[in-house]
mmCIF file as Biopython writes it, N, C-alpha, C and O atoms, coordinates in Angstrom:
data_model
#
loop_
_atom_site.group_PDB
_atom_site.id
_atom_site.type_symbol
_atom_site.label_atom_id
_atom_site.label_alt_id
_atom_site.label_comp_id
_atom_site.label_asym_id
_atom_site.label_entity_id
_atom_site.label_seq_id
_atom_site.pdbx_PDB_ins_code
_atom_site.Cartn_x
_atom_site.Cartn_y
_atom_site.Cartn_z
_atom_site.occupancy
_atom_site.B_iso_or_equiv
_atom_site.auth_seq_id
_atom_site.auth_asym_id
_atom_site.pdbx_PDB_model_num
ATOM 1   N N  . UNK A ? 1  ? -24.502 8.080  9.371  1.0 0.0 1  A 1 
ATOM 2   C CA . UNK A ? 1  ? -25.192 6.997  9.085  1.0 0.0 1  A 1 
ATOM 3   C C  . UNK A ? 1  ? -26.400 6.570  9.819  1.0 0.0 1  A 1 
ATOM 4   O O  . UNK A ? 1  ? -26.240 6.229  10.991 1.0 0.0 1  A 1 
ATOM 5   N N  . UNK A ? 2  ? -27.950 6.527  9.150  1.0 0.0 2  A 1 
ATOM 6   C CA . UNK A ? 2  ? -29.214 6.457  9.533  1.0 0.0 2  A 1 
ATOM 7   C C  . UNK A ? 2  ? -29.029 4.746  10.058 1.0 0.0 2  A 1 
ATOM 8   O O  . UNK A ? 2  ? -28.141 3.939  9.783  1.0 0.0 2  A 1 
ATOM 9   N N  . UNK A ? 3  ? -29.883 4.648  10.653 1.0 0.0 3  A 1 
ATOM 10  C CA . UNK A ? 3  ? -30.534 3.193  11.687 1.0 0.0 3  A 1 
ATOM 11  C C  . UNK A ? 3  ? -29.336 2.263  11.486 1.0 0.0 3  A 1 
ATOM 12  O O  . UNK A ? 3  ? -29.439 1.231  10.822 1.0 0.0 3  A 1 
ATOM 13  N N  . UNK A ? 4  ? -28.082 2.685  12.130 1.0 0.0 4  A 1 
ATOM 14  C CA . UNK A ? 4  ? -26.964 1.631  12.000 1.0 0.0 4  A 1 
ATOM 15  C C  . UNK A ? 4  ? -27.174 0.629  12.758 1.0 0.0 4  A 1 
ATOM 16  O O  . UNK A ? 4  ? -27.522 0.788  13.928 1.0 0.0 4  A 1 
ATOM 17  N N  . UNK A ? 5  ? -26.977 -0.689 12.157 1.0 0.0 5  A 1 
ATOM 18  C CA . UNK A ? 5  ? -26.993 -1.602 12.694 1.0 0.0 5  A 1 
ATOM 19  C C  . UNK A ? 5  ? -26.796 -1.711 14.500 1.0 0.0 5  A 1 
ATOM 20  O O  . UNK A ? 5  ? -26.258 -0.765 15.074 1.0 0.0 5  A 1 
ATOM 21  N N  . UNK A ? 6  ? -27.265 -2.901 15.279 1.0 0.0 6  A 1 
ATOM 22  C CA . UNK A ? 6  ? -26.570 -2.657 16.485 1.0 0.0 6  A 1 
ATOM 23  C C  . UNK A ? 6  ? -25.293 -3.432 16.479 1.0 0.0 6  A 1 
ATOM 24  O O  . UNK A ? 6  ? -24.590 -2.922 17.351 1.0 0.0 6  A 1 
ATOM 25  N N  . UNK A ? 7  ? -24.734 -4.303 15.980 1.0 0.0 7  A 1 
ATOM 26  C CA . UNK A ? 7  ? -23.515 -4.459 16.299 1.0 0.0 7  A 1 
ATOM 27  C C  . UNK A ? 7  ? -22.361 -3.998 15.286 1.0 0.0 7  A 1 
ATOM 28  O O  . UNK A ? 7  ? -21.501 -4.830 14.997 1.0 0.0 7  A 1 
ATOM 29  N N  . UNK A ? 8  ? -22.319 -3.104 14.901 1.0 0.0 8  A 1 
ATOM 30  C CA . UNK A ? 8  ? -21.843 -2.029 13.913 1.0 0.0 8  A 1 
ATOM 31  C C  . UNK A ? 8  ? -20.660 -1.893 14.093 1.0 0.0 8  A 1 
ATOM 32  O O  . UNK A ? 8  ? -19.872 -2.104 13.171 1.0 0.0 8  A 1 
ATOM 33  N N  . UNK A ? 9  ? -20.209 -1.473 15.432 1.0 0.0 9  A 1 
ATOM 34  C CA . UNK A ? 9  ? -19.289 -0.691 15.980 1.0 0.0 9  A 1 
ATOM 35  C C  . UNK A ? 9  ? -18.128 -1.736 16.524 1.0 0.0 9  A 1 
ATOM 36  O O  . UNK A ? 9  ? -16.949 -1.397 16.625 1.0 0.0 9  A 1 
ATOM 37  N N  . UNK A ? 10 ? -18.703 -3.264 16.914 1.0 0.0 10 A 1 
ATOM 38  C CA . UNK A ? 10 ? -17.759 -4.132 16.833 1.0 0.0 10 A 1 
ATOM 39  C C  . UNK A ? 10 ? -17.163 -4.685 16.047 1.0 0.0 10 A 1 
ATOM 40  O O  . UNK A ? 10 ? -16.400 -5.605 16.342 1.0 0.0 10 A 1 
ATOM 41  N N  . UNK A ? 11 ? -17.387 -4.199 14.641 1.0 0.0 11 A 1 
ATOM 42  C CA . UNK A ? 11 ? -16.834 -4.515 13.357 1.0 0.0 11 A 1 
ATOM 43  C C  . UNK A ? 11 ? -15.965 -3.388 12.987 1.0 0.0 11 A 1 
ATOM 44  O O  . UNK A ? 11 ? -15.422 -3.399 11.882 1.0 0.0 11 A 1 
ATOM 45  N N  . UNK A ? 12 ? -15.793 -2.473 13.761 1.0 0.0 12 A 1 
ATOM 46  C CA . UNK A ? 12 ? -15.196 -0.979 13.325 1.0 0.0 12 A 1 
ATOM 47  C C  . UNK A ? 12 ? -14.263 -0.508 14.699 1.0 0.0 12 A 1 
ATOM 48  O O  . UNK A ? 12 ? -14.376 0.589  15.246 1.0 0.0 12 A 1 
ATOM 49  N N  . UNK A ? 13 ? -13.586 -1.288 15.004 1.0 0.0 13 A 1 
ATOM 50  C CA . UNK A ? 13 ? -12.817 -1.243 16.395 1.0 0.0 13 A 1 
ATOM 51  C C  . UNK A ? 13 ? -11.677 0.543  15.795 1.0 0.0 13 A 1 
ATOM 52  O O  . UNK A ? 13 ? -11.331 1.400  16.609 1.0 0.0 13 A 1 
ATOM 53  N N  . UNK A ? 14 ? -11.494 0.577  14.910 1.0 0.0 14 A 1 
ATOM 54  C CA . UNK A ? 14 ? -10.866 1.715  14.462 1.0 0.0 14 A 1 
ATOM 55  C C  . UNK A ? 14 ? -11.635 3.215  14.130 1.0 0.0 14 A 1 
ATOM 56  O O  . UNK A ? 14 ? -11.113 4.237  13.685 1.0 0.0 14 A 1 
ATOM 57  N N  . UNK A ? 15 ? -12.722 3.030  14.418 1.0 0.0 15 A 1 
ATOM 58  C CA . UNK A ? 15 ? -13.668 4.100  14.095 1.0 0.0 15 A 1 
ATOM 59  C C  . UNK A ? 15 ? -14.624 4.828  15.476 1.0 0.0 15 A 1 
ATOM 60  O O  . UNK A ? 15 ? -15.297 4.113  16.219 1.0 0.0 15 A 1 
ATOM 61  N N  . UNK A ? 16 ? -14.517 6.570  15.664 1.0 0.0 16 A 1 
ATOM 62  C CA . UNK A ? 16 ? -14.662 6.991  16.632 1.0 0.0 16 A 1 
ATOM 63  C C  . UNK A ? 16 ? -15.703 7.342  16.587 1.0 0.0 16 A 1 
ATOM 64  O O  . UNK A ? 16 ? -15.845 7.808  15.457 1.0 0.0 16 A 1 
ATOM 65  N N  . UNK A ? 17 ? -17.083 7.477  17.417 1.0 0.0 17 A 1 
ATOM 66  C CA . UNK A ? 17 ? -18.724 7.944  17.493 1.0 0.0 17 A 1 
ATOM 67  C C  . UNK A ? 17 ? -18.307 9.205  17.993 1.0 0.0 17 A 1 
ATOM 68  O O  . UNK A ? 17 ? -17.813 9.431  19.098 1.0 0.0 17 A 1 
ATOM 69  N N  . UNK A ? 18 ? -18.601 10.164 16.895 1.0 0.0 18 A 1 
ATOM 70  C CA . UNK A ? 18 ? -19.098 11.868 17.470 1.0 0.0 18 A 1 
ATOM 71  C C  . UNK A ? 18 ? -19.842 12.443 17.976 1.0 0.0 18 A 1 
ATOM 72  O O  . UNK A ? 18 ? -19.881 13.354 18.804 1.0 0.0 18 A 1 
ATOM 73  N N  . UNK A ? 19 ? -20.772 11.608 17.194 1.0 0.0 19 A 1 
ATOM 74  C CA . UNK A ? 19 ? -22.545 11.951 17.658 1.0 0.0 19 A 1 
ATOM 75  C C  . UNK A ? 19 ? -23.235 11.242 17.215 1.0 0.0 19 A 1 
ATOM 76  O O  . UNK A ? 19 ? -23.193 10.957 16.018 1.0 0.0 19 A 1 
ATOM 77  N N  . UNK A ? 20 ? -24.636 10.413 18.591 1.0 0.0 20 A 1 
ATOM 78  C CA . UNK A ? 20 ? -25.169 9.440  18.052 1.0 0.0 20 A 1 
ATOM 79  C C  . UNK A ? 20 ? -26.817 9.900  18.291 1.0 0.0 20 A 1 
ATOM 80  O O  . UNK A ? 20 ? -27.183 10.336 19.383 1.0 0.0 20 A 1 
ATOM 81  N N  . UNK A ? 21 ? -27.650 9.762  17.263 1.0 0.0 21 A 1 
ATOM 82  C CA . UNK A ? 21 ? -29.486 10.254 17.575 1.0 0.0 21 A 1 
ATOM 83  C C  . UNK A ? 21 ? -30.282 8.451  18.008 1.0 0.0 21 A 1 
ATOM 84  O O  . UNK A ? 21 ? -29.900 7.285  18.111 1.0 0.0 21 A 1 
ATOM 85  N N  . UNK A ? 22 ? -31.205 9.029  18.101 1.0 0.0 22 A 1 
ATOM 86  C CA . UNK A ? 22 ? -32.402 7.762  18.087 1.0 0.0 22 A 1 
ATOM 87  C C  . UNK A ? 22 ? -32.031 6.582  16.701 1.0 0.0 22 A 1 
ATOM 88  O O  . UNK A ? 22 ? -32.058 5.352  16.668 1.0 0.0 22 A 1 
ATOM 89  N N  . UNK A ? 23 ? -31.611 7.869  15.404 1.0 0.0 23 A 1 
ATOM 90  C CA . UNK A ? 23 ? -31.923 7.334  14.233 1.0 0.0 23 A 1 
ATOM 91  C C  . UNK A ? 23 ? -30.951 7.522  13.292 1.0 0.0 23 A 1 
ATOM 92  O O  . UNK A ? 23 ? -31.205 7.625  12.091 1.0 0.0 23 A 1 
ATOM 93  N N  . UNK A ? 24 ? -29.338 7.598  13.982 1.0 0.0 24 A 1 
ATOM 94  C CA . UNK A ? 24 ? -28.126 8.110  13.311 1.0 0.0 24 A 1 
ATOM 95  C C  . UNK A ? 24 ? -26.834 7.603  14.120 1.0 0.0 24 A 1 
ATOM 96  O O  . UNK A ? 24 ? -26.866 7.253  15.300 1.0 0.0 24 A 1 
ATOM 97  N N  . UNK A ? 25 ? -25.858 7.616  13.420 1.0 0.0 25 A 1 
ATOM 98  C CA . UNK A ? 25 ? -24.851 7.376  14.300 1.0 0.0 25 A 1 
ATOM 99  C C  . UNK A ? 25 ? -23.824 7.985  13.300 1.0 0.0 25 A 1 
ATOM 100 O O  . UNK A ? 25 ? -23.668 7.566  12.153 1.0 0.0 25 A 1 
ATOM 101 N N  . UNK A ? 26 ? -22.832 9.486  14.114 1.0 0.0 26 A 1 
ATOM 102 C CA . UNK A ? 26 ? -21.656 9.907  12.952 1.0 0.0 26 A 1 
ATOM 103 C C  . UNK A ? 26 ? -20.470 9.150  13.514 1.0 0.0 26 A 1 
ATOM 104 O O  . UNK A ? 26 ? -20.526 8.654  14.640 1.0 0.0 26 A 1 
ATOM 105 N N  . UNK A ? 27 ? -19.232 9.042  12.623 1.0 0.0 27 A 1 
ATOM 106 C CA . UNK A ? 27 ? -18.195 8.367  12.970 1.0 0.0 27 A 1 
ATOM 107 C C  . UNK A ? 27 ? -17.250 8.784  12.518 1.0 0.0 27 A 1 
ATOM 108 O O  . UNK A ? 27 ? -17.447 9.115  11.348 1.0 0.0 27 A 1 
ATOM 109 N N  . UNK A ? 28 ? -15.708 9.049  13.034 1.0 0.0 28 A 1 
ATOM 110 C CA . UNK A ? 28 ? -14.829 9.692  12.357 1.0 0.0 28 A 1 
ATOM 111 C C  . UNK A ? 28 ? -13.704 8.684  12.129 1.0 0.0 28 A 1 
ATOM 112 O O  . UNK A ? 28 ? -13.827 7.822  12.999 1.0 0.0 28 A 1 
ATOM 113 N N  . UNK A ? 29 ? -12.763 8.441  11.418 1.0 0.0 29 A 1 
ATOM 114 C CA . UNK A ? 29 ? -11.919 7.436  11.184 1.0 0.0 29 A 1 
ATOM 115 C C  . UNK A ? 29 ? -10.650 7.978  9.808  1.0 0.0 29 A 1 
ATOM 116 O O  . UNK A ? 29 ? -10.843 8.463  8.693  1.0 0.0 29 A 1 
ATOM 117 N N  . UNK A ? 30 ? -9.383  7.615  10.546 1.0 0.0 30 A 1 
ATOM 118 C CA . UNK A ? 30 ? -8.447  8.275  9.169  1.0 0.0 30 A 1 
ATOM 119 C C  . UNK A ? 30 ? -8.156  7.103  8.258  1.0 0.0 30 A 1 
ATOM 120 O O  . UNK A ? 30 ? -7.152  7.127  7.546  1.0 0.0 30 A 1 
ATOM 121 N N  . UNK A ? 31 ? -9.421  5.549  8.242  1.0 0.0 31 A 1 
ATOM 122 C CA . UNK A ? 31 ? -8.985  4.662  8.013  1.0 0.0 31 A 1 
ATOM 123 C C  . UNK A ? 31 ? -9.359  4.919  6.071  1.0 0.0 31 A 1 
ATOM 124 O O  . UNK A ? 31 ? -10.568 4.995  5.855  1.0 0.0 31 A 1 
ATOM 125 N N  . UNK A ? 32 ? -8.638  5.017  5.051  1.0 0.0 32 A 1 
ATOM 126 C CA . UNK A ? 32 ? -9.376  5.258  3.750  1.0 0.0 32 A 1 
ATOM 127 C C  . UNK A ? 32 ? -10.479 4.954  3.165  1.0 0.0 32 A 1 
ATOM 128 O O  . UNK A ? 32 ? -11.087 5.642  2.345  1.0 0.0 32 A 1 
ATOM 129 N N  . UNK A ? 33 ? -10.900 3.389  3.784  1.0 0.0 33 A 1 
ATOM 130 C CA . UNK A ? 33 ? -12.041 2.473  3.026  1.0 0.0 33 A 1 
ATOM 131 C C  . UNK A ? 33 ? -13.168 2.796  4.032  1.0 0.0 33 A 1 
ATOM 132 O O  . UNK A ? 33 ? -14.289 2.313  3.874  1.0 0.0 33 A 1 
ATOM 133 N N  . UNK A ? 34 ? -12.924 3.470  4.888  1.0 0.0 34 A 1 
ATOM 134 C CA . UNK A ? 34 ? -14.386 3.179  5.714  1.0 0.0 34 A 1 
ATOM 135 C C  . UNK A ? 34 ? -15.922 3.161  5.374  1.0 0.0 34 A 1 
ATOM 136 O O  . UNK A ? 34 ? -16.728 2.656  6.156  1.0 0.0 34 A 1 
ATOM 137 N N  . UNK A ? 35 ? -16.313 3.753  4.132  1.0 0.0 35 A 1 
ATOM 138 C CA . UNK A ? 35 ? -16.942 4.205  3.644  1.0 0.0 35 A 1 
ATOM 139 C C  . UNK A ? 35 ? -17.457 2.483  2.840  1.0 0.0 35 A 1 
ATOM 140 O O  . UNK A ? 35 ? -18.666 2.277  2.739  1.0 0.0 35 A 1 
ATOM 141 N N  . UNK A ? 36 ? -16.801 1.761  2.506  1.0 0.0 36 A 1 
ATOM 142 C CA . UNK A ? 36 ? -16.762 0.043  2.100  1.0 0.0 36 A 1 
ATOM 143 C C  . UNK A ? 36 ? -16.441 -0.679 3.365  1.0 0.0 36 A 1 
ATOM 144 O O  . UNK A ? 36 ? -16.905 -1.819 3.396  1.0 0.0 36 A 1 
ATOM 145 N N  . UNK A ? 37 ? -15.839 -0.346 4.303  1.0 0.0 37 A 1 
ATOM 146 C CA . UNK A ? 37 ? -16.431 -1.680 5.232  1.0 0.0 37 A 1 
ATOM 147 C C  . UNK A ? 37 ? -17.883 -0.887 6.138  1.0 0.0 37 A 1 
ATOM 148 O O  . UNK A ? 37 ? -18.648 -1.656 6.720  1.0 0.0 37 A 1 
ATOM 149 N N  . UNK A ? 38 ? -18.131 0.473  6.185  1.0 0.0 38 A 1 
ATOM 150 C CA . UNK A ? 38 ? -19.315 0.498  7.215  1.0 0.0 38 A 1 
ATOM 151 C C  . UNK A ? 38 ? -20.524 -0.473 6.339  1.0 0.0 38 A 1 
ATOM 152 O O  . UNK A ? 38 ? -21.351 -1.225 6.854  1.0 0.0 38 A 1 
ATOM 153 N N  . UNK A ? 39 ? -20.279 -0.118 4.526  1.0 0.0 39 A 1 
ATOM 154 C CA . UNK A ? 39 ? -21.343 -0.793 4.301  1.0 0.0 39 A 1 
ATOM 155 C C  . UNK A ? 39 ? -21.112 -2.754 3.999  1.0 0.0 39 A 1 
ATOM 156 O O  . UNK A ? 39 ? -21.976 -3.585 3.723  1.0 0.0 39 A 1 
ATOM 157 N N  . UNK A ? 40 ? -20.101 -2.876 4.132  1.0 0.0 40 A 1 
ATOM 158 C CA . UNK A ? 40 ? -20.026 -4.426 4.628  1.0 0.0 40 A 1 
ATOM 159 C C  . UNK A ? 40 ? -20.445 -4.962 5.554  1.0 0.0 40 A 1 
ATOM 160 O O  . UNK A ? 40 ? -20.805 -6.139 5.573  1.0 0.0 40 A 1 
ATOM 161 N N  . UNK A ? 41 ? -20.481 -3.891 6.842  1.0 0.0 41 A 1 
ATOM 162 C CA . UNK A ? 41 ? -20.716 -4.194 8.574  1.0 0.0 41 A 1 
ATOM 163 C C  . UNK A ? 41 ? -22.146 -3.713 8.180  1.0 0.0 41 A 1 
ATOM 164 O O  . UNK A ? 41 ? -22.476 -2.820 8.961  1.0 0.0 41 A 1 
ATOM 165 N N  . UNK A ? 42 ? -22.968 -3.931 7.403  1.0 0.0 42 A 1 
ATOM 166 C CA . UNK A ? 42 ? -24.204 -3.605 7.295  1.0 0.0 42 A 1 
ATOM 167 C C  . UNK A ? 42 ? -25.028 -2.258 6.929  1.0 0.0 42 A 1 
ATOM 168 O O  . UNK A ? 42 ? -26.221 -2.285 6.626  1.0 0.0 42 A 1 
ATOM 169 N N  . UNK A ? 43 ? -24.112 -0.869 7.004  1.0 0.0 43 A 1 
ATOM 170 C CA . UNK A ? 43 ? -24.986 0.325  6.926  1.0 0.0 43 A 1 
ATOM 171 C C  . UNK A ? 43 ? -25.349 0.438  5.328  1.0 0.0 43 A 1 
ATOM 172 O O  . UNK A ? 43 ? -24.558 0.182  4.420  1.0 0.0 43 A 1 
ATOM 173 N N  . UNK A ? 44 ? -26.762 0.894  5.165  1.0 0.0 44 A 1 
ATOM 174 C CA . UNK A ? 44 ? -27.547 0.790  4.076  1.0 0.0 44 A 1 
ATOM 175 C C  . UNK A ? 44 ? -27.471 2.047  3.391  1.0 0.0 44 A 1 
ATOM 176 O O  . UNK A ? 44 ? -27.806 2.200  2.216  1.0 0.0 44 A 1 
ATOM 177 N N  . UNK A ? 45 ? -26.852 3.293  4.435  1.0 0.0 45 A 1 
ATOM 178 C CA . UNK A ? 45 ? -26.610 4.337  3.634  1.0 0.0 45 A 1 
ATOM 179 C C  . UNK A ? 45 ? -25.352 5.637  4.620  1.0 0.0 45 A 1 
ATOM 180 O O  . UNK A ? 45 ? -25.339 6.318  5.646  1.0 0.0 45 A 1 
ATOM 181 N N  . UNK A ? 46 ? -24.646 5.375  3.663  1.0 0.0 46 A 1 
ATOM 182 C CA . UNK A ? 46 ? -23.469 6.390  4.094  1.0 0.0 46 A 1 
ATOM 183 C C  . UNK A ? 46 ? -23.063 7.652  3.576  1.0 0.0 46 A 1 
ATOM 184 O O  . UNK A ? 46 ? -22.530 7.876  2.490  1.0 0.0 46 A 1 
ATOM 185 N N  . UNK A ? 47 ? -23.413 8.544  4.584  1.0 0.0 47 A 1 
ATOM 186 C CA . UNK A ? 47 ? -23.674 10.303 3.654  1.0 0.0 47 A 1 
ATOM 187 C C  . UNK A ? 47 ? -22.331 10.867 3.939  1.0 0.0 47 A 1 
ATOM 188 O O  . UNK A ? 47 ? -22.127 10.696 5.141  1.0 0.0 47 A 1 
ATOM 189 N N  . UNK A ? 48 ? -21.351 11.444 3.395  1.0 0.0 48 A 1 
ATOM 190 C CA . UNK A ? 48 ? -20.281 12.178 3.424  1.0 0.0 48 A 1 
ATOM 191 C C  . UNK A ? 48 ? -20.476 13.706 4.418  1.0 0.0 48 A 1 
ATOM 192 O O  . UNK A ? 48 ? -21.493 14.397 4.358  1.0 0.0 48 A 1 
ATOM 193 N N  . UNK A ? 49 ? -19.470 13.971 5.162  1.0 0.0 49 A 1 
ATOM 194 C CA . UNK A ? 49 ? -19.344 14.590 6.020  1.0 0.0 49 A 1 
ATOM 195 C C  . UNK A ? 49 ? -19.492 16.071 5.570  1.0 0.0 49 A 1 
ATOM 196 O O  . UNK A ? 49 ? -18.969 16.464 4.527  1.0 0.0 49 A 1 
ATOM 197 N N  . UNK A ? 50 ? -19.980 16.617 6.118  1.0 0.0 50 A 1 
ATOM 198 C CA . UNK A ? 50 ? -20.206 18.554 5.538  1.0 0.0 50 A 1 
ATOM 199 C C  . UNK A ? 50 ? -21.038 18.321 4.701  1.0 0.0 50 A 1 
ATOM 200 O O  . UNK A ? 50 ? -20.670 18.416 3.530  1.0 0.0 50 A 1 
ATOM 201 N N  . UNK A ? 51 ? -22.264 17.986 4.948  1.0 0.0 51 A 1 
ATOM 202 C CA . UNK A ? 51 ? -23.627 18.147 4.028  1.0 0.0 51 A 1 
ATOM 203 C C  . UNK A ? 51 ? -24.278 19.307 5.162  1.0 0.0 51 A 1 
ATOM 204 O O  . UNK A ? 51 ? -23.876 19.539 6.302  1.0 0.0 51 A 1 
ATOM 205 N N  . UNK A ? 52 ? -25.245 19.837 4.531  1.0 0.0 52 A 1 
ATOM 206 C CA . UNK A ? 52 ? -25.721 20.768 5.091  1.0 0.0 52 A 1 
ATOM 207 C C  . UNK A ? 52 ? -27.218 20.595 5.429  1.0 0.0 52 A 1 
ATOM 208 O O  . UNK A ? 52 ? -27.692 21.192 6.396  1.0 0.0 52 A 1 
ATOM 209 N N  . UNK A ? 53 ? -28.021 19.734 4.600  1.0 0.0 53 A 1 
ATOM 210 C CA . UNK A ? 53 ? -29.070 19.080 5.150  1.0 0.0 53 A 1 
ATOM 211 C C  . UNK A ? 53 ? -30.185 19.696 4.387  1.0 0.0 53 A 1 
ATOM 212 O O  . UNK A ? 53 ? -29.849 20.313 3.376  1.0 0.0 53 A 1 
ATOM 213 N N  . UNK A ? 54 ? -31.208 19.658 4.623  1.0 0.0 54 A 1 
ATOM 214 C CA . UNK A ? 54 ? -32.641 20.368 3.969  1.0 0.0 54 A 1 
ATOM 215 C C  . UNK A ? 54 ? -32.529 21.758 3.549  1.0 0.0 54 A 1 
ATOM 216 O O  . UNK A ? 54 ? -32.451 22.252 2.424  1.0 0.0 54 A 1 
ATOM 217 N N  . UNK A ? 55 ? -32.542 22.495 5.210  1.0 0.0 55 A 1 
ATOM 218 C CA . UNK A ? 55 ? -32.454 23.692 5.532  1.0 0.0 55 A 1 
ATOM 219 C C  . UNK A ? 55 ? -31.098 24.404 5.389  1.0 0.0 55 A 1 
ATOM 220 O O  . UNK A ? 55 ? -30.238 24.124 6.224  1.0 0.0 55 A 1 
ATOM 221 N N  . UNK A ? 56 ? -30.889 25.056 4.681  1.0 0.0 56 A 1 
ATOM 222 C CA . UNK A ? 56 ? -29.727 26.382 4.230  1.0 0.0 56 A 1 
ATOM 223 C C  . UNK A ? 56 ? -29.406 26.923 6.092  1.0 0.0 56 A 1 
ATOM 224 O O  . UNK A ? 56 ? -30.279 27.315 6.867  1.0 0.0 56 A 1 
ATOM 225 N N  . UNK A ? 57 ? -27.918 26.774 6.395  1.0 0.0 57 A 1 
ATOM 226 C CA . UNK A ? 57 ? -27.491 27.398 7.151  1.0 0.0 57 A 1 
ATOM 227 C C  . UNK A ? 57 ? -28.012 29.357 6.963  1.0 0.0 57 A 1 
ATOM 228 O O  . UNK A ? 57 ? -28.252 29.984 5.931  1.0 0.0 57 A 1 
ATOM 229 N N  . UNK A ? 58 ? -28.022 29.774 8.264  1.0 0.0 58 A 1 
ATOM 230 C CA . UNK A ? 58 ? -28.662 31.382 7.998  1.0 0.0 58 A 1 
ATOM 231 C C  . UNK A ? 58 ? -26.951 32.065 8.064  1.0 0.0 58 A 1 
ATOM 232 O O  . UNK A ? 58 ? -26.092 31.676 8.855  1.0 0.0 58 A 1 
ATOM 233 N N  . UNK A ? 59 ? -26.803 32.940 7.224  1.0 0.0 59 A 1 
ATOM 234 C CA . UNK A ? 59 ? -26.088 33.562 7.204  1.0 0.0 59 A 1 
ATOM 235 C C  . UNK A ? 59 ? -25.778 35.180 7.427  1.0 0.0 59 A 1 
ATOM 236 O O  . UNK A ? 59 ? -24.632 35.613 7.297  1.0 0.0 59 A 1 
#
């Protein structure tokens, strides 16, 4: 999730942080409605897990 709101984690106690950078936050949760809860908490973009990004992986 790029540019997460500062108070996002306080509203999501059942999500685990798996990665952090200055511009993004990666979360994991078994909660089925995590995407909806992230948007409700102020996230403006939620990407699904497993995206390769702009550069294809080397084979």
